[in-house]
N, C-alpha and C positions, 0 to 999 in steps of 0.2 A: 571538556576533560577537567579533572579535579586533582590538584596536588595539595597535600597537607605538609606545611613547613613547621617542623617541631625541633628547633635547635636549642642547645644550651648557650650560655654566654660565651664570649671570647674574653677570658679573664684579663682585666686591666685595659681592655680596649672597647668592647661593645656589650651592651646588655643583650639578653636573649631576644627581646622584642626588636632591638635594633638589627640584630643578625637576621631575624625572620623578615623584616621589612626590606633589607638589602637583597635577600634572596628573591623575594617577590618582585622587586623592581627589576632585577636582571632577567627573570623569566618573562616578565610582561613586555620587555623590549622586543622579544621575538614571538611571543604568544599572547597577544593582547586580549584575546577572548577567554583566556584560561581562568578557571575557577580556582582561587587560592584561599586556603584556610591557614591563618597564622596562629600558632600555638606556642608561645614562649614556654620553655621547659627549664627544669633544674633537677638536682638530685638530692636536695635537702641540705646542701652545704651553702657556702657563700653564694649570694645571688638569688637564693630561693624566695626571699621576701619580694624582691623586685619582680621576679618572673611571675609569681602567683598573683601579685597585684595587677600586673599588666595583663595577664591572661584572663582575669575575672572582672576587670573594670573596677578594681578596688582603689583604695587610697593609702597613702603613707602617713604615718603620724610620727612626730618627733617629741620626745620628752626628756627631762633631765633625770639621770640615774646615777647610781654609785658605780664607779669604775672598778677594775680589778684590784687597784691599790688603795681604794677608799676615796678617791677623788670624785668630785662631781663632774659629769660630762654629759653631752647630748647623745642620744641613741634613738634609732628609728625602728618601728615595727609596722606591719601592714594590716589593714582590715580588708578582707576580700569582698568581692561584689555582692555576696549574700548578706553583708552587714552584721553577721553574727560570728564569723570565723576570723580569728586573728592569727597571723603568721609571724613568728618571732625567731630570729637567729641569736642564739646566746652569745655568739661572737661579737655582736653589735654592742653588747654591754660588758661582757666578761672575757673578751677574746685576747689571744696571745699578741695579736698585732697592736693592741692598745698599750702594751707594756714595753718600754725601752729594753733592749737586750741586756744592758747592764743592771737592770732592776728586776729581772725575772726571778721569782722566788715563790714556788707553789706552797711553801709553808705559810705564807701570809695572804696570798691572793684570794679573792672572794667572788662568789656568784651572786652577791646581793643585787647587783644591777639587773641580772636576769629576772629576779623576783620583782624588781621595780617595773620592768616591762610587762610582766604578767599582770601585775596589779593595775597598770594603766589600761591594759586591754579589757580587764574585767570591769573597770570603771566606765569604759565605753559601751558596756552592755554585751560584750562578746561571751558566748557560751560554749564555744569550741576553740581550742588552742592547738595550733600546729607549731611545734618547737623544734628547730634544727639545732643540734648540739655539737657541731664540729668546730674546731679551731679554738679551744678553750685555753685560758692562761691559768686555770684553777685545778685544785685537787681536793676540794672540800665536800664532795659528795652532795652538792646542792644545799649545804647547810646555810650559806648566806642567803640563797634564794628563799628557803623556807622561813628564815627569820624575817625577811622583808615582807612575807605574807602572814606574819603573826605567830608562827610556831616558836616555841621556846625550847632551846637546847641548853641544858643545864649541867653544871658540874656537881660534885658531891656536896658542895655547900649551897646549892640552889642558885648559883650565880650564872648568868648568861655567858655562853662562850663568846669569845672574840672572833675576828675574821681569820680565815685561812685553814688549810688542811691540817696543820699541826695541832690546832685546838681540838680536833676530834679525839685526840688521845685522852682528853679530860672529860669527854662526854659521859655523863652518868644517868641522865634521864631525859626523855623527850616528852614534852607537853604540847599537845595539839589543840588544847582548849581554846586558844586564841587565834587559831588558824582562820583565815578569811572564810566567813560563813558560806560564801558562794561555792568555795571548794569543798568545805566540810559537808555541805548538804548533798554533794554528788551531782549538782546541777551543771557542772562544767566538764566537758569531755576534753581530755588531753591526749593528743597523738604526738609521739616523739619520733622525729626523723633520725634514725640511728643506723649506720652502715658498718659498724664493727661488732664483733661478738665477744669482746674481752670481758671476763668476769671482773668483779670489783677488786679482788686482791690476788696475791700470788704472783708467780713468774710471768703470767700473761695478763696481769691486772693493770689497773689504771696507773699506779705509781711506777711500776717496773717498766712498762712499755712506753708510756707517754711522759712520765715525770722528767726525764733528762732533757727533752726538748723544751720544757718549761722552766729550765734552770736548776733542776734538782741534781745534786751530787749523789754518788752512791750511798753515802750515809743518810742523806735526806730521803732517798727512795725507801730505805728501810724504815725510817721514822714515819713516813707518810703511809706506807703499807700497813704498819702496825696500827696507825690511827684509823685507817679505813676499816680494818678488821674489828676494832673496838666499836666503830659506828655500826657495823653490820650486826654485832652482838646485841647492842642496845635496841636497834630497830626490831630485831627478832623478838626480844623480850617485851618491849613496850608497844609495838605496833602489830606484832604477830606475823611479820613478813620475813621470809628468807630471801634477801636480795643479793647475797654474796656471789652466788654461782649463776645468776641469771645472765644469759648471753646479752652483752651490751650494757650491763650494769656499770662496767668500768669506763664507758665512753665519757669524754669530757671531764676527766678527773673524778669519775663517780657520779656525775650529774644524772646519768642514766638511772642509777639506783635511787637517787634522791627524788627524781620525778615519779618513779614508781611508788616510793614509800610515802611521799608527802602529798602528791597530786593524783595518785591513781593512774599515772600515765601508761600508755600502751606503746611499746617500741615497735616500729615498723621500718622497713627499708625506705630511704628517702625518695627514691624514684617512684616507688609504688604510691606513696602519698601524693606526689605531684601528678602522676597519671590520673589518679582519682579526682583531684581538685580541678584539673584543667579539662576533664571530660574528653581526653584525647581519644579514647576508644570510640565514643559516639561520633566524634568528628571524623574518624576514619571511614565512616560509612560511605560507600560509593567512590572512594579515592582510587586513582590509578597509579599514584606514586607518592612516596613519603620522602622528604628531604630533612635530614637532621644534621647535626654538626656540633663542634666544640673548638676551642682555641688550639688545643694540641691533642691529637689522637694517637694512641699507641696501644700496646697489648693490654694495658691496665683498663682501657675503656670497656673491655669485655666483662669486667667484674663489677657490675653495679652502677657504672656511670650513666649519665642521661641517655646517650645514644643507644646503649644496650637495652634500656627499658623501652625506648621508642621502637627499636628494631624488633624486639620480641613481640609486642602487640601488633605490629604491622604484619610480621611474618605469619602470625596465627591467623591472619585474614587473607593471606596470599598476596600481599601488596609489596612490590619491590621497594627497596630502600637505598638511597644515595646519601653519602655524608659529604658535606663541604666543611673543610677544616683549615685552621691556620697552618699547622705543621703536622707532618706525618713522622711518627717516631718508631722506635724499635718494637718489634713484635706486632706490627700492624696487621699481619696475617690472621691474628687471633680474632679480629672483628668480623672476618668473613664467615666464621663459624657461628656467629650469633645473629645472623640475618642481614647484615649490611652487605649489599651487592657490589658497591663501588665507592671508592674514596677519592675525592678531589681536593688538592691543596690550592689555596688561593694565591700562593707565592708564584709570581710570574717572571721573576728575575732575581739575580743575586742581590740581596739587600740585608740590612741589619734588622734585628727584632724591633727596634724602635721605629724604623721606617715602615715595616709591615703593620705594626699596631696603629700608627698614625694614619695609614691609608687603608685600614681594614675594611671599612664600609664599601669603598669603591672597588677594592679587590674582590670582595664577595659578590658585588653586582656583576663584575666582569665574568667571574667564574660561573655564576648562575646563568648568565646570558649564553655562555658557551655550552652549558649543559642543555639549555633550551634549544639551541641550534642542533645539537647532537640528537636530541629526541625528535625534532622535526625532520632531520635528515633520515632517521631510522623509521620514519613513518608512524611514530607513536602519536604525534599531534599534528594537526593541520591548521 
């Protein structure tokens, strides 16, 4: 009998691969002859690089980049098993977690480090880029990223803009003549993992919705929104692209718009990209059961998180789905409507979050073993 194990990470505790291996260990305690296929998953956010590297037998690379505040810092990206696809999380170089709370200021934070990661991947010979754009500290529409790759963003005097979202108010001209030739030639495919539909500007735009969590005051939100509107006008005039109203253009402080405008990027739901890269659909062939999971499952899981994508493709093939999770939260009944048949928490006694995270691997093993015994008792496996 065959079980496909396709979980997300348990954030702060275990990678998706570690979760998958723990589930497999528990099942094999009681079903030693079971065929198990481990497929580490993600949804395009944090942990996607590690999951896709693990799933494809790829490698991690570490390089020095420009951080959100202009500091030099190390950041990692992945090269997948095909040797030509790089996977990048913008948060690794330009993320909110990299900025101390008392220094968060989207007027000045930059995506230049994301451009540094892209250039490093191109220098490694990659011709396909998968870029996850969650968790940003920035509101510069990818201006810093573009500058790192050779684009010139100029003011009325022909001077290069400085870092940060506020500088876009001074943008008068875009010159892509110096943009990295590998991008300019169209030889590089750019796929962007984006799970929000926010436009670039306006009440639902990048500045209004996400600016405050990055340190923006109400006055700064207005300033940043006006700056992004100016960026959109110049992009339309100089590049012939209307980016303002594209769903997802406002993601990551407008980086969605920047990746479209400067790199010809295509925005897609993160879990869909991961499903494609991992080849999960092909690996489901002949499966009797799918086990997925994540650290905390609640009603939000049904709206584009990893287990929802796994459940959808499994159910399309008539395969039952079980979820093994850390905690079960409010609205859990929502997941039963997307194809998950049962949810099991690994918590086996009253304990603190810290205790559960420290013992996460063994708790997963025990839970998977119990599921294996239940399947055996039900006559599903012998």
